[in-house]
N, C-alpha and C positions, 0 to 999 in steps of 0.2 A: 365579479368578486375578485378582490386582490389576493394573490397567493402569498402566504407568509414567507419571509426569507428563510425561516427554519425548514419549511417544506422544500423550498428550492435547494437548500443545502443537502437535504436527504436525497433528492432526485439527482443532484450532481454527483454525490458520493457513490450512489448506486450505478450511475453511468460510468464513472471512473472504474469501478470494480468490473463492469462489463468489458470496458476497453482493455484493462489489464488481463482479464481472463482470455480474451482473444489474442493478446500479444504473446501468450505462451507458444502458440503455433508459429507466429512470425519469428520469435527468437529461436525456436527450435530449428527452423530453416536456416537462420543466419549462423548460429554457432556450430552447425554441422559442416560449415565451410571455412570459417575463420575462428581464431581463438576467442573465447567468451569475453574476456575483459577488453579486448580490442573492439569487439562489437558494441559492448556497453559504452566504452569510452567515446567511440565515434558517434554513437546514438546521442549521447548527452552533449557533445561538442556541437553537433549539427543543431540540436534543439536550442542550445544557448545562443548560437548565431542568429537563428530565426527570431527568438524572443528578444535578443539584444536589439535587433533592427526595429521590431514592433514597438518595444517599450523604451526606445532610446531617450526620449524626453524625460521619462521617469528616472532613468539611470543617471542622466546629467545632474539631477538634483539629489542623488544618493548621498546619505550621510555616513560617517564612519561607523556609527552604531548600527545602521542598516546593513552595511557591508559585513560587520562582525557577526550579526545575527544570521545573515544568509550563509556565512561560512560555517557556523555552528550546525545549522540545519543540513547543509551540504555534506559536512563531515559525517554525520550520523547516517545520511542516505548512502554515501559512498561506502561507509563501513558495512552497511547492510548488504549492498551488492557484492562487495569483495568477499565477505565471509560466506555468503550464500553460494557464490560461484566457486570459490576455492573448496568449500565444504562438499560441493557436488562431486568433486574429483575423488572423494574418499568415502562417499556414502551413496545410497540409492536415492533417486528422485522422490520416491514415496516417503522415505524417512526425512528427507530434507524438507519436503512440504509439510509434513507432520510437525517437525520441530520449529520451523519458521513460523507456523501459525500460532505459536505461543504468544505472539505479540497481541493477539486479540484479548487474551486474559491478563497479560502483563500490564497493559495500558491503565485499566482502572485501578490496579493496585499501586502502580507508580504514581498515579494521580493523587491517590489518598496519601501516599508517603510524602510527596513534594508539597502538596497543598495543605497538609496536616488537617484534612477534612475527609470524613467518610463519604464515599461517592454514592452509597446506598446499596441495598441488597438486590434491587432489580437489575441495575447495570452489571453487578458481579455475577448474578445468576444467569443473565443473558450471555455474558462473556464465557462462562463455563460451558453453557449449552452450545454456543457457537463453536467453541474450541473442540468439544467432543465431535461435533458435526464435521469440522474440517479434518480432524484425525481420521474419522471413518472414510472420508473421501480420499485423503492422502495415502492411507494404508490399505486401500482397496485391493491391492495386488499382493500384499505380504502380511504375514502374521508374525514374522520374526522381529524382535526388538532387542538391541544392545547398543551401548554407547561407545563410539570410537572417535578418532580425531575429527572426522567430517561431521559427526553428530554434534560435537562440542562447538564447532564453528557455526553450525546451523542454529544452535541455541543462542550464540552471540549475535547472529543475524537477527533473531527475533527481538532481542533487547535493543539492537541498533534501530530497527524499524519502529519499535515502540517509542524510543527516545526521539526519533525524527517526528513522529506524530505529536508528541508532547511539546517539542521545540516549536513546531509550527503553531500549535495552539497558544503557546506563550508569546511568540513574537508577532504573529499576524494581527493581533489586536492593537499592537503598538506602532508597527512600522508599515511601510508601503508594501502591499502583498506582491506587486509586480516586480519590485526590486528583489524581494526575498526569493521569489520563484527563479528569476534569472541567475542570481548568485549561487543558490543551492545547486542548480543544474550545471553551472560552470565548474564549481568545485568538484562535483561528482565526476564530470567528464575528465578533468585534469588528473585527479587521483587515479581513475581507472586506466587512463592511457599511460600514466607514469608506471603503474604496476605492469601493464602489458608490455611496454618497451623494455622493462627490466627482466621480466620472467617468462614472456611468451615469444614464440617465433614471429618475425615480422612478415606480414602478408603483403603481396604486391598488388596486382589488379583484382578488384572485387567483381565477382560475376553479377549479372542482372538480378538473380533471385535474392542475393544479399542486399542489393540496393532497394528492392521492393520492401523487404523486411525492415530495412533501416529507415526508410521513409515513413512507414506506418508507425513504428515504435518511436521515432523522433517527433513526429508531428502530433499524433494522437495519444500514445501511451506516455509521452513525456511532456511536450509543450502544453497540450490541452489538459492532460490529467493532473499534473502538479499545480497548474494555475487554478483549476477547478477545486482541487483539494484545499489550497490556501484560501480561496474565497469561501468555500463551504465551512471551513473550520472557524471562520469569524462568527458564524451563526449557529454553531452546535458544539457540544462537548467533545473532548478528545476520546472518551470512552465510546460515545455514540459513533464517532467517525471510524474508530477501529472496528466496531461491529459491522457497519455498513461496508467498509472496505474488505471485510472478510468474505463478502459475497463473491470475491474474486475466485475462490475455490470452486463453488458450484458452477460459475460461469465458465471457468476453464474446463471443467468436466463436460459441460454442455457442448462447447465448441470442439472438444476432443472427440466427442461422440459423432457430431455432425461432420467435421472435416476429416478426422483421422479414422473414423469408424471404430472408435473404442467401444467395447461392450460394457453396458451398465451392469453393475452388480447390486444386489440388495443392500450391501453395506454403503455404497455410494449414494443410493437413493435415500436411505435413512439419514445419512449425513447431511445431504442437501436440505431435507425436511427439517432437521434440527436447527440449521442455520436460519432458515426462514422463520421458524418458531421463535428463535431468540430475538429476531428483529421485531416480530409482532409483540413479544413480551415487553420490549422497550417502548415501542410506538403506541400500543393500544392500552395497556394497563394504566400507565400514568394519566393518559387522557380520560380513561374511564373513572379513575379516582377523582380527577379534577371536576368532571361533570357531576359525579355523585355528590361531591362536596358542595358544588354550586347549587344543585337541586335541594340539598339539605339546608343550605343557608337560606334559600328562598322560602322554604317551608317554615323555618323558625321565625323569620321576620314577618 
């Protein structure tokens, strides 16, 4: 039986979320030794060099429109990483995760706004459900809530990641996805390193632990992940993609428990359950309605 491309897209997006969930532990090791934006910049530059070699033939045929489209996607991606990283200096990781997760619920509303078409109550309900789930996971260690400069930057990060998802959805159906992937990664690396050279201390020799983290995040969490995201979004909606990528939160919690020995709380367990419930809401209910409609149509005829 041939697997539909939409199912492959869901599998890829879920795997990307798993990879990004594991990358939190790798990044934590890396930025404990070198400045955050230097780590991110080097990660994306290494990724762009690898992908540039692999997809050199595609890049030779790159058009100006593809270049500009990749730059737009890369700008939003770089803006997301910049605001998230800078915001972390002024707020707690829990609040940053909570506010960044807003992209799950921002995407369907921005889709309705830009496309001038209502995305439907099921995607919106699922987005809200998933957002509450991520909030419970992200705020598992703290009950306090107030808005400061770091929190505002984290909210801007959520909008940046939402716009990156929408930009991918818009351009990937029109242009070469390999070119778009390489260009967005190059742009993110250049902007991140430019910020690092301007505002962060310069690091000399990188220790082996940093290189291990760099290799994993460069090859898996960047090269493969963004290539897979671009492919998957050719065969699914931006709202659906945002929801599946939201699995990053429970996956990061799982790996934190397994690798770092973090203790699960009732709040984090409920939050993970809500995210899975949101995905089931999107995946199962529309299929059930379509099946019911098909059976009804058969009966009438």
